C-alpha positions, 0 to 999 in steps of 0.5 A: 500500500502507498500513501497519497494526498488527494485534493478535492473541491466541493462548491456551495450553491444557493438557489437564488438565481444570481452569481454571487458578486464575490463568487461561489464558495468552494471548500478545497480539501486535502485528505490522506488515503492509502491505495495501491496506485493512482487509480485506486486513490482516484476512486477513493477521492470520488467516494470522499467527495461524494460523502461531502455533499449535503443540502439544506434551506438557509435563513431566507428559505433558499435551497443550499447544496454543497456539490462535489465539483472536482478532484484537483490533485493526487500525489504519492507521498512518503510515510506519514501518519494516515488519517483524515482531512489534512487541509481545507481551503474555501475559495471563490468560483466564478461560472459563466452563468448562475448555478442552481441546486440541480446543477451537476458536475462530473468529478469522475471526469476530473483530470487531476495533476498527478505528482509522482516524485518516485519517477524522477 
């Protein structure tokens, strides 16, 4: 088994019909996973991202959803304690048109940057 860091993005969508002036909020997370190879690490990234999805109503009665958007990066790393999420970052996302709670993403089609330092 190898240890990999995976970086995923989860986006918050408020169903109010407008693109927020300061952009949609993205939660960019880094997790550690054990996997035999990059393909297995990618499958685990998809499972972790899907588990982050949730929906609720905000104070104004609008539907709010957190959608798994992307697998950004997979990196094979040396021996480090394995565990849970090791980093997260919220950032803005500016699409060309408004998103709604039915917006779909295709994280399984992600093409993450793969850092394979062992091949250098």
